[in-house]
KEKE-3310 file (N, C-alpha, C; in steps of 0.2 Angstrom, whole numbers, plus 5000, padded with zeros to 4 digits):
npx = (4899:4902:4913:4910:4910:4903:4905:4915:4916:4905:4913:4925:4920:4916:4909:4903:4910:4920:4926:4927:4935:4948:4952:4951:4961:4957:4953:4952:4960:4959:4974:4975:4962:4961:4973:4966:4956:4963:4969:4958:4952:4963:4962:4949:4951:4945:4943:4942:4930:4937:4931:4923:4933:4940:4930:4928:4938:4937:4942:4946:4959:4961:4965:4958:4958:4956:4957:4959:4959:4963:4971:4980:4998:5007:5001:5001:5014:5013:5003:5007:5018:5012:5007:5017:5018:5006:5006:5015:5013:5003:4990:4974:4970:4957:4952:4948:4941:4938:4931:4917:4912:4899:4892:4902:4908:4895:4894:4908:4904:4895:4903:4911:4902:4897:4908:4919:4935:4948:4955:4961:4968:4972:4972:4971:4955:4945:4937:4932:4938:4934:4923:4931:4938:4928:4924:4936:4936:4927:4930:4936:4951:4963:4975:4982:4988:4999:5002:4997:4991:4987:4981:4976:4981:4975:4972:4980:4996:5008:5018:5029:5043:5038:5040:5055:5060:5058:5064:5078:5076:5078:5089:5100:5094:5100:5114:5119:5117:5106:5095:5080:5068:5054:5038:5028:5013:5004:4986:4979:4970:4978:4988:5003:5007:5006:5018:5026:5029:5032:5045:5054:5051:5058:5071:5076:5072:5080:5092:5092:5082:5070:5056:5045:5029:5023:5029:5026:5014:4997:4992:4987:4992:4992:4999:4993:4993:5006:5011:5002:5007:5021:5020:5012:5019:5029:5024:5020:5032:5039:5053:5064:5075:5073:5064:5052:5043:5026:5024:5027:5021:5017:5028:5032:5023:5027:5039:5038:5035:5043:5052:5044:5043:5057:5067:5081:5084:5095:5101:5096:5085:5081:5073:5064:5055:5043:5040:5046:5040:5038:5041:5049:5062:5065:5060:5065:5077:5080:5070:5075:5071:5062:5063:5049:5047:5038:5033:5041:5033:5019:5023:5029:5015:5007:5014:5011:4997:4998:5004:4997:4986:4992:4994:4998:4999:4991:5001:5002:5009:5014:5021:5037:5045:5059:5063:5072:5081:5084:5098:5096:5097:5089:5093:5106:5120)
npy = (5080:5084:5096:5110:5121:5133:5133:5138:5150:5156:5157:5166:5175:5179:5177:5162:5162:5169:5161:5149:5157:5157:5144:5140:5148:5159:5174:5191:5195:5205:5202:5201:5196:5184:5178:5176:5167:5155:5153:5151:5139:5131:5130:5124:5113:5110:5101:5101:5097:5086:5085:5094:5107:5102:5103:5118:5123:5119:5107:5089:5083:5071:5056:5045:5030:5016:5000:4982:4970:4965:4954:4953:4949:4959:4974:4977:4984:4995:5002:5004:5014:5023:5028:5032:5043:5050:5051:5058:5071:5073:5068:5058:5042:5033:5019:5008:4994:4980:4970:4964:4966:4974:4980:4984:4995:5003:5007:5015:5023:5032:5039:5046:5054:5060:5068:5064:5063:5072:5066:5055:5038:5026:5008:5000:4992:4979:4983:4995:5006:5015:5023:5028:5037:5046:5052:5059:5067:5075:5083:5078:5075:5062:5049:5037:5022:5010:4996:4991:4994:5009:5016:5028:5039:5047:5050:5053:5045:5032:5022:5005:4998:4988:4981:4981:4978:4964:4962:4963:4951:4941:4944:4941:4925:4922:4926:4917:4904:4898:4893:4889:4893:4892:4901:4909:4916:4932:4937:4938:4950:4961:4974:4973:4962:4960:4970:4962:4949:4956:4962:4951:4940:4947:4950:4939:4934:4944:4938:4926:4918:4914:4911:4898:4895:4882:4883:4893:4898:4901:4909:4914:4922:4915:4905:4891:4892:4892:4881:4871:4874:4871:4855:4853:4855:4847:4836:4834:4833:4843:4853:4863:4873:4884:4894:4907:4917:4930:4934:4932:4924:4914:4909:4903:4893:4887:4883:4872:4862:4858:4853:4843:4835:4832:4839:4849:4865:4879:4869:4859:4868:4885:4897:4911:4927:4938:4955:4953:4952:4950:4937:4930:4931:4922:4911:4891:4885:4904:4915:4922:4936:4952:4965:4976:4993:4994:5000:5012:5018:5018:5029:5040:5041:5046:5058:5066:5068:5075:5086:5090:5098:5109:5117:5111:5108:5092:5080:5077:5065:5050:5043:5035:5023:5016:4997:4984:4970:4958:4945:4927:4913:4902:4903:4907:4896)
npz = (5178:5162:5156:5147:5134:5135:5148:5150:5144:5152:5163:5159:5156:5145:5127:5118:5105:5106:5115:5106:5096:5101:5105:5091:5083:5076:5069:5075:5092:5107:5117:5129:5133:5127:5135:5147:5142:5140:5151:5159:5154:5156:5170:5172:5164:5153:5138:5121:5109:5096:5084:5083:5085:5074:5062:5064:5060:5047:5042:5046:5051:5050:5039:5027:5023:5012:5009:5001:5011:5024:5027:5018:5016:5014:5016:5029:5030:5021:5028:5040:5034:5029:5041:5049:5043:5044:5060:5064:5061:5068:5062:5060:5057:5047:5043:5030:5026:5012:5013:5015:5003:4995:5004:5014:5004:5006:5017:5020:5008:5017:5026:5018:5014:5025:5026:5035:5033:5027:5016:5005:5004:4994:4993:4978:4979:4970:4957:4961:4954:4947:4953:4966:4956:4951:4965:4967:4957:4960:4970:4983:4989:4983:4985:4976:4981:4971:4965:4954:4938:4934:4921:4916:4924:4928:4944:4956:4961:4969:4965:4960:4953:4945:4930:4928:4943:4940:4930:4935:4943:4933:4928:4937:4939:4926:4927:4938:4929:4926:4916:4912:4916:4925:4926:4936:4939:4940:4943:4927:4925:4932:4931:4937:4935:4921:4921:4926:4922:4907:4910:4916:4907:4894:4898:4897:4884:4876:4879:4870:4875:4873:4884:4886:4882:4890:4901:4908:4919:4925:4939:4957:4966:4977:4989:4986:4973:4969:4973:4965:4952:4953:4954:4943:4931:4936:4936:4921:4915:4912:4910:4921:4930:4938:4947:4946:4953:4953:4967:4984:4992:4983:4978:4992:4992:4978:4984:4993:4987:4978:4990:4994:4982:4980:4976:4977:4983:4982:4974:4965:4959:4958:4967:4967:4972:4972:4981:4994:5009:5026:5029:5021:5022:5031:5028:5023:5013:5017:5007:4990:4982:4974:4982:4986:4989:5001:5014:5012:5000:5006:5015:5006:4999:5010:5013:5002:5001:5011:5009:4998:5008:5012:5003:4991:4972:4970:4962:4946:4939:4941:4957:4958:4965:4966:4965:4972:4969:4979:4986:4992:5002:4992:4981:4979:4987)
capx = (4896:4909:4915:4909:4912:4897:4906:4924:4914:4903:4920:4931:4913:4916:4906:4905:4912:4927:4930:4930:4942:4954:4954:4955:4967:4953:4949:4958:4959:4963:4978:4974:4954:4964:4975:4960:4953:4967:4969:4950:4952:4968:4960:4945:4953:4941:4945:4938:4930:4940:4929:4921:4938:4940:4923:4927:4945:4936:4948:4944:4963:4959:4965:4955:4961:4953:4963:4955:4958:4971:4974:4986:5006:5011:4995:5002:5020:5013:4999:5013:5022:5007:5005:5022:5019:5002:5003:5020:5009:4995:4985:4972:4971:4953:4954:4942:4942:4930:4930:4911:4909:4894:4890:4907:4907:4889:4897:4912:4902:4891:4908:4913:4896:4896:4914:4923:4940:4949:4957:4959:4973:4968:4977:4963:4950:4944:4930:4930:4941:4930:4921:4937:4940:4923:4926:4943:4934:4921:4935:4942:4959:4964:4981:4984:4994:4996:5007:4994:4991:4983:4984:4973:4984:4969:4974:4989:4997:5014:5020:5037:5045:5038:5045:5062:5061:5058:5071:5082:5076:5078:5097:5100:5096:5106:5122:5119:5117:5099:5092:5075:5065:5045:5037:5021:5011:4996:4980:4978:4968:4983:4993:5007:5008:5008:5023:5032:5030:5036:5051:5056:5053:5062:5077:5077:5072:5089:5098:5092:5081:5063:5052:5041:5023:5024:5036:5022:5009:4995:4992:4982:4996:4990:5002:4992:4995:5012:5012:5001:5013:5025:5016:5010:5027:5033:5019:5022:5037:5043:5062:5065:5079:5072:5055:5050:5034:5026:5022:5033:5017:5016:5036:5034:5021:5031:5046:5035:5030:5047:5055:5041:5046:5062:5070:5085:5084:5094:5105:5091:5080:5083:5066:5063:5048:5041:5037:5050:5037:5045:5042:5053:5069:5065:5059:5071:5080:5078:5069:5078:5065:5061:5059:5045:5047:5030:5033:5041:5027:5014:5024:5028:5009:5003:5017:5010:4992:4998:5008:4991:4983:4994:4994:5005:4996:4994:5006:4999:5011:5016:5029:5039:5050:5062:5062:5079:5083:5088:5099:5096:5099:5085:5095:5113:5123)
capy = (5082:5086:5103:5113:5126:5135:5132:5141:5158:5160:5159:5169:5181:5181:5173:5156:5164:5170:5155:5146:5160:5156:5137:5139:5153:5162:5182:5196:5195:5207:5195:5199:5192:5177:5176:5175:5162:5151:5151:5146:5132:5127:5130:5121:5105:5108:5097:5102:5089:5087:5085:5103:5109:5101:5108:5125:5123:5117:5103:5085:5080:5063:5054:5039:5023:5010:4992:4976:4968:4966:4949:4951:4949:4966:4976:4981:4988:5000:5006:5007:5019:5029:5032:5035:5050:5054:5051:5064:5078:5073:5066:5051:5037:5030:5014:5004:4987:4978:4963:4963:4968:4979:4984:4990:5000:5006:5010:5019:5029:5036:5040:5051:5059:5064:5072:5060:5063:5077:5066:5047:5036:5020:5002:4999:4988:4979:4985:5003:5013:5022:5025:5033:5043:5049:5055:5063:5072:5080:5086:5074:5074:5056:5046:5029:5017:5007:4989:4987:4998:5015:5019:5034:5043:5054:5049:5053:5039:5030:5015:5004:4998:4982:4980:4982:4974:4956:4959:4962:4942:4939:4944:4937:4919:4920:4925:4911:4899:4896:4894:4888:4896:4890:4908:4908:4923:4933:4937:4943:4958:4967:4979:4972:4954:4960:4974:4957:4945:4957:4963:4944:4937:4950:4950:4930:4934:4946:4933:4921:4910:4915:4906:4893:4893:4877:4886:4899:4895:4907:4911:4920:4926:4910:4898:4887:4890:4891:4873:4866:4875:4865:4848:4853:4855:4840:4829:4835:4832:4849:4853:4870:4873:4890:4897:4914:4919:4935:4935:4929:4918:4907:4906:4899:4887:4883:4879:4867:4857:4857:4850:4837:4829:4828:4843:4853:4870:4880:4864:4859:4873:4890:4902:4919:4929:4944:4956:4953:4950:4950:4930:4928:4930:4918:4902:4887:4892:4910:4918:4928:4940:4957:4971:4981:4998:4994:5005:5019:5019:5023:5037:5045:5043:5051:5064:5069:5071:5080:5094:5095:5099:5112:5121:5109:5104:5085:5077:5074:5059:5044:5044:5028:5022:5009:4990:4979:4962:4955:4938:4924:4906:4900:4905:4906:4892)
capz = (5172:5156:5155:5141:5130:5138:5155:5150:5142:5156:5168:5157:5154:5137:5123:5116:5101:5109:5115:5099:5092:5105:5101:5083:5083:5071:5071:5081:5099:5114:5121:5137:5134:5126:5139:5152:5139:5140:5159:5163:5150:5161:5176:5173:5162:5148:5133:5115:5103:5090:5078:5084:5080:5066:5058:5064:5056:5039:5042:5051:5053:5048:5033:5025:5019:5009:5005:4999:5015:5031:5027:5012:5020:5012:5019:5035:5030:5017:5032:5044:5032:5030:5050:5052:5041:5049:5067:5065:5060:5072:5060:5062:5051:5047:5038:5029:5020:5007:5016:5015:4996:4992:5013:5016:5002:5006:5024:5016:5006:5021:5029:5013:5012:5032:5027:5040:5031:5025:5009:5005:5003:4992:4990:4975:4981:4964:4955:4965:4953:4943:4961:4968:4951:4953:4972:4966:4952:4965:4975:4987:4986:4983:4982:4975:4983:4967:4964:4948:4931:4933:4915:4915:4927:4932:4950:4958:4962:4970:4964:4960:4944:4942:4926:4931:4949:4938:4925:4940:4944:4928:4925:4943:4938:4921:4930:4941:4925:4927:4909:4909:4922:4926:4929:4940:4937:4945:4939:4921:4925:4935:4927:4940:4931:4913:4918:4929:4915:4902:4913:4918:4899:4892:4899:4894:4876:4874:4881:4864:4879:4873:4888:4880:4885:4895:4907:4910:4923:4927:4947:4958:4970:4982:4992:4983:4965:4967:4974:4960:4945:4951:4954:4940:4928:4936:4931:4914:4910:4910:4914:4923:4934:4942:4948:4945:4955:4953:4972:4989:4994:4979:4979:4997:4989:4975:4986:4996:4982:4976:4993:4995:4977:4982:4972:4981:4983:4976:4969:4957:4957:4962:4967:4967:4973:4972:4986:5001:5013:5033:5029:5016:5025:5038:5025:5024:5015:5015:4999:4985:4980:4973:4987:4984:4996:5004:5018:5008:4996:5012:5019:5002:4998:5014:5012:4995:5003:5019:5007:4997:5011:5015:4996:4985:4970:4969:4956:4937:4936:4946:4960:4956:4971:4964:4968:4972:4971:4988:4986:4998:5000:4986:4974:4979:4991)
cpx = (4903:4908:4913:4909:4908:4901:4911:4920:4911:4908:4923:4925:4916:4909:4907:4910:4920:4931:4932:4936:4947:4956:4955:4959:4964:4953:4953:4955:4961:4967:4976:4965:4957:4968:4971:4956:4955:4967:4963:4951:4957:4964:4953:4945:4948:4944:4941:4936:4931:4937:4924:4927:4938:4936:4925:4933:4942:4941:4945:4952:4964:4960:4961:4960:4959:4959:4957:4954:4966:4974:4980:4993:5007:5007:5001:5011:5016:5007:5004:5016:5018:5005:5008:5022:5015:5003:5009:5017:5002:4989:4980:4972:4963:4952:4948:4944:4935:4929:4922:4908:4904:4893:4895:4909:4902:4891:4902:4910:4898:4897:4911:4907:4896:4905:4919:4932:4942:4953:4959:4967:4969:4974:4970:4960:4947:4937:4929:4935:4938:4926:4925:4937:4934:4922:4930:4939:4929:4923:4939:4946:4960:4972:4981:4989:4996:5000:5002:4995:4988:4983:4982:4977:4979:4972:4979:4990:5007:5015:5027:5037:5043:5041:5052:5064:5061:5062:5076:5082:5079:5087:5100:5102:5102:5112:5121:5117:5110:5095:5086:5069:5057:5046:5029:5019:5005:4993:4982:4977:4971:4988:5001:5010:5011:5016:5028:5034:5032:5041:5055:5057:5055:5068:5080:5077:5079:5093:5097:5088:5073:5060:5047:5034:5020:5026:5032:5014:5004:4992:4986:4985:4994:4998:4999:4994:5002:5014:5009:5003:5017:5023:5016:5016:5028:5030:5019:5027:5042:5049:5062:5071:5081:5065:5055:5043:5032:5027:5027:5027:5017:5023:5035:5030:5025:5041:5047:5034:5036:5053:5052:5044:5052:5068:5075:5085:5090:5097:5102:5086:5082:5076:5067:5056:5049:5037:5043:5044:5040:5045:5047:5061:5071:5061:5066:5071:5078:5076:5072:5072:5066:5058:5054:5044:5041:5030:5033:5037:5020:5017:5023:5020:5005:5006:5014:5001:4992:4999:5002:4987:4985:4995:4998:4999:4997:4997:5002:5003:5014:5022:5029:5045:5054:5062:5069:5078:5087:5090:5101:5097:5093:5087:5103:5115:5128)
cpy = (5085:5095:5104:5119:5132:5138:5139:5149:5160:5161:5163:5177:5184:5176:5166:5156:5165:5164:5150:5149:5157:5151:5137:5143:5158:5170:5184:5198:5200:5201:5194:5197:5185:5175:5172:5168:5155:5147:5147:5137:5128:5123:5124:5113:5103:5106:5097:5094:5092:5086:5092:5107:5107:5105:5115:5127:5123:5110:5096:5083:5073:5062:5048:5034:5017:5006:4989:4972:4968:4959:4947:4954:4956:4973:4981:4985:4994:5005:5007:5014:5024:5033:5034:5042:5055:5055:5058:5070:5078:5073:5060:5047:5032:5025:5008:5000:4984:4971:4959:4965:4974:4984:4987:4995:5005:5011:5016:5026:5035:5040:5047:5056:5065:5068:5069:5061:5069:5074:5059:5044:5029:5015:5001:4991:4986:4980:4993:5007:5019:5027:5031:5038:5048:5054:5060:5067:5076:5083:5085:5073:5066:5053:5038:5027:5011:5002:4986:4993:5002:5019:5024:5040:5048:5056:5048:5048:5037:5024:5011:5002:4990:4977:4979:4979:4965:4958:4959:4955:4939:4937:4941:4930:4917:4922:4919:4903:4896:4898:4892:4887:4895:4896:4906:4914:4925:4934:4940:4950:4962:4968:4976:4964:4954:4963:4966:4954:4950:4959:4958:4942:4940:4950:4942:4930:4938:4941:4927:4917:4913:4909:4902:4894:4888:4878:4890:4896:4900:4906:4914:4922:4921:4906:4891:4885:4890:4883:4869:4868:4871:4857:4846:4852:4848:4835:4827:4834:4838:4851:4864:4869:4881:4890:4904:4916:4926:4938:4931:4922:4913:4906:4902:4891:4882:4880:4872:4862:4853:4851:4842:4832:4828:4833:4848:4859:4873:4876:4863:4862:4878:4894:4906:4920:4937:4951:4959:4954:4948:4941:4926:4928:4925:4910:4898:4884:4898:4913:4923:4932:4948:4961:4975:4987:4999:5000:5014:5021:5023:5029:5041:5045:5047:5057:5070:5070:5075:5087:5096:5100:5106:5118:5118:5105:5096:5082:5076:5067:5055:5046:5037:5027:5015:5002:4988:4975:4960:4947:4936:4917:4901:4900:4904:4901:4896)
cpz = (5166:5157:5149:5139:5134:5146:5155:5149:5149:5163:5166:5158:5148:5132:5121:5108:5102:5111:5109:5094:5095:5102:5096:5081:5076:5074:5074:5087:5104:5117:5127:5140:5130:5130:5146:5148:5142:5147:5162:5160:5153:5166:5177:5169:5156:5143:5127:5114:5097:5084:5078:5081:5076:5061:5059:5061:5046:5041:5048:5055:5052:5042:5031:5023:5018:5005:5007:5006:5020:5028:5021:5016:5019:5016:5023:5034:5027:5022:5037:5042:5032:5037:5053:5050:5046:5054:5068:5064:5061:5068:5061:5055:5052:5042:5036:5024:5015:5009:5014:5006:4996:4998:5016:5011:5003:5015:5024:5012:5010:5024:5025:5014:5019:5032:5031:5041:5028:5016:5010:5001:5001:4989:4986:4975:4972:4962:4958:4962:4951:4949:4962:4964:4951:4960:4970:4962:4955:4970:4980:4986:4989:4981:4981:4977:4979:4964:4956:4942:4931:4927:4915:4917:4930:4938:4953:4962:4965:4970:4963:4954:4945:4938:4925:4937:4944:4932:4929:4943:4938:4925:4933:4942:4931:4923:4934:4938:4925:4919:4907:4916:4922:4930:4931:4941:4943:4941:4933:4921:4928:4932:4930:4936:4925:4914:4922:4924:4909:4903:4914:4910:4895:4890:4895:4887:4873:4877:4875:4869:4881:4878:4886:4884:4889:4900:4911:4914:4926:4934:4948:4964:4978:4983:4986:4976:4963:4967:4966:4954:4945:4951:4946:4932:4928:4936:4924:4910:4910:4913:4917:4928:4939:4942:4949:4948:4957:4961:4977:4990:4989:4976:4985:4994:4983:4978:4991:4993:4979:4982:4992:4988:4976:4978:4977:4979:4985:4970:4964:4957:4962:4962:4969:4968:4970:4978:4992:5007:5020:5032:5025:5019:5029:5035:5026:5017:5014:5007:4996:4981:4978:4979:4985:4990:4998:5009:5015:5005:5003:5014:5012:5000:5002:5013:5006:4995:5009:5014:5003:5001:5014:5009:4992:4982:4970:4961:4950:4935:4944:4950:4961:4961:4968:4967:4966:4973:4977:4986:4993:4995:4996:4982:4973:4987:4994)
residu = (MET:PRO:ILE:THR:ILE:ALA:ASP:VAL:ALA:ALA:ARG:ALA:LYS:VAL:SER:LYS:THR:THR:VAL:SER:ARG:VAL:LEU:ASN:GLY:LYS:GLY:GLU:LEU:ASP:GLU:SER:THR:ALA:ALA:ARG:VAL:ARG:ALA:VAL:ILE:ASP:GLU:LEU:GLY:TYR:VAL:PRO:SER:SER:ARG:ALA:VAL:GLY:LEU:ALA:ARG:GLY:ARG:THR:ARG:VAL:VAL:GLY:MET:LEU:VAL:PRO:SER:LEU:THR:TRP:PRO:TRP:ILE:GLY:GLU:VAL:ILE:GLN:GLY:ALA:VAL:ASP:VAL:LEU:GLU:THR:GLU:ARG:TYR:GLY:LEU:LEU:LEU:PHE:THR:CYS:ASN:ARG:GLY:ASP:GLU:SER:MET:ARG:GLN:PHE:GLY:ALA:GLN:VAL:SER:ALA:LYS:SER:PHE:ASP:GLY:LEU:LEU:VAL:ILE:GLU:PRO:GLU:GLY:THR:LEU:GLU:TYR:ILE:ALA:THR:LEU:HIS:ARG:ARG:GLY:LEU:PRO:VAL:VAL:LEU:ILE:ASP:ASP:ARG:ASP:GLN:THR:SER:GLY:GLU:ILE:PRO:SER:VAL:GLY:THR:THR:ASN:HIS:ASP:GLY:ALA:GLY:SER:ALA:ALA:ARG:HIS:LEU:LEU:GLU:ILE:GLY:ARG:ARG:SER:PRO:LEU:VAL:ILE:THR:GLY:PRO:GLU:ARG:PHE:GLY:CYS:THR:ARG:GLN:ARG:LEU:ASP:GLY:PHE:ALA:GLY:VAL:PHE:ALA:ASP:ALA:GLY:LEU:PRO:ILE:ALA:ALA:GLU:ARG:THR:SER:LEU:GLY:ASP:PHE:THR:VAL:ALA:CYS:GLY:ALA:GLU:ALA:VAL:GLN:THR:ALA:ILE:ALA:ASN:GLY:VAL:GLU:PHE:ASP:ALA:VAL:PHE:ALA:HIS:ASN:ASP:LEU:SER:ALA:LEU:GLY:ALA:MET:GLN:ALA:LEU:LEU:ASP:ALA:GLY:ARG:ARG:ILE:PRO:GLN:ASP:VAL:ALA:VAL:ALA:GLY:PHE:ASP:ASP:ILE:PRO:THR:ALA:ALA:HIS:THR:GLN:PRO:PRO:LEU:SER:THR:VAL:HIS:GLN:PRO:LEU:ARG:GLU:MET:GLY:GLU:ALA:ALA:ALA:ARG:THR:LEU:LEU:ALA:HIS:PHE:GLU:GLY:THR:PRO:LEU:PRO:ASN:ARG:PRO:THR:VAL:ILE:PRO:ALA:SER:PHE:VAL:LYS:ARG:GLY:SER:THR:ILE:GLU)
# end
């Protein structure tokens, strides 16, 4: 039979309340009594329920994390950054995805109602921002790990410099003499798409080289959309000497389509992406890309939440970690 708190109390000749106070460090206790209780705990090998201890302390020492899907190639880096911080501080992570739509959100909502975690990290699944904002207004500490656009600023967030990161890719392409880029965007509804397009196009416009509409292709962040954009441009006779894709997956699709069409990379067409997923350094040739500080974003979000648990107010402005451009063989020989 498992050892219970009642067994400890009986052996130490104290009440269960006294044992609980020793376990949780609450209340004033005679040191000799506390020492006796601790000795009995060691003797019996009693392991308290972490949930019971958490409830007694008013804290679960668990952080929830809500993500769209674990299949997105950069999600793992963000989660690992958060986990590195949480485990160091002896917190657990309760992970939720939205893979099954409304059913997933119902299960998540049940855990919110059960107070299964102390605070929430969110990589915003589509269509849930207002729900998350409502939870935050009701008192649940939330930090958004946001590579999109959270214009209201209501929820504390950690993000990166999408506009400036895309601008750095544009400046690099201009420096190597590329004047006619094909741009493969992300979905229009995402704030990061607008920021990356504005940042990239702005640099070319300032250089007197505005990007014509036929050299901008609406994508959806997939390998397929990158390949299709290049195939369509070639079929329509659009001249381009570079590709800037709004994420690395689209860039990988573009590279394959270029190679299939007999175009050399980077001699004929230079290719740049955005994200710097682990695969980017191992393509052939290796992909030049804007490095998103994904792990650092996860770390910063987790630290922000843990600092709040210790009494630091949540910030009222976004935490921004700069992106940087990484030059590799897809743009330079």
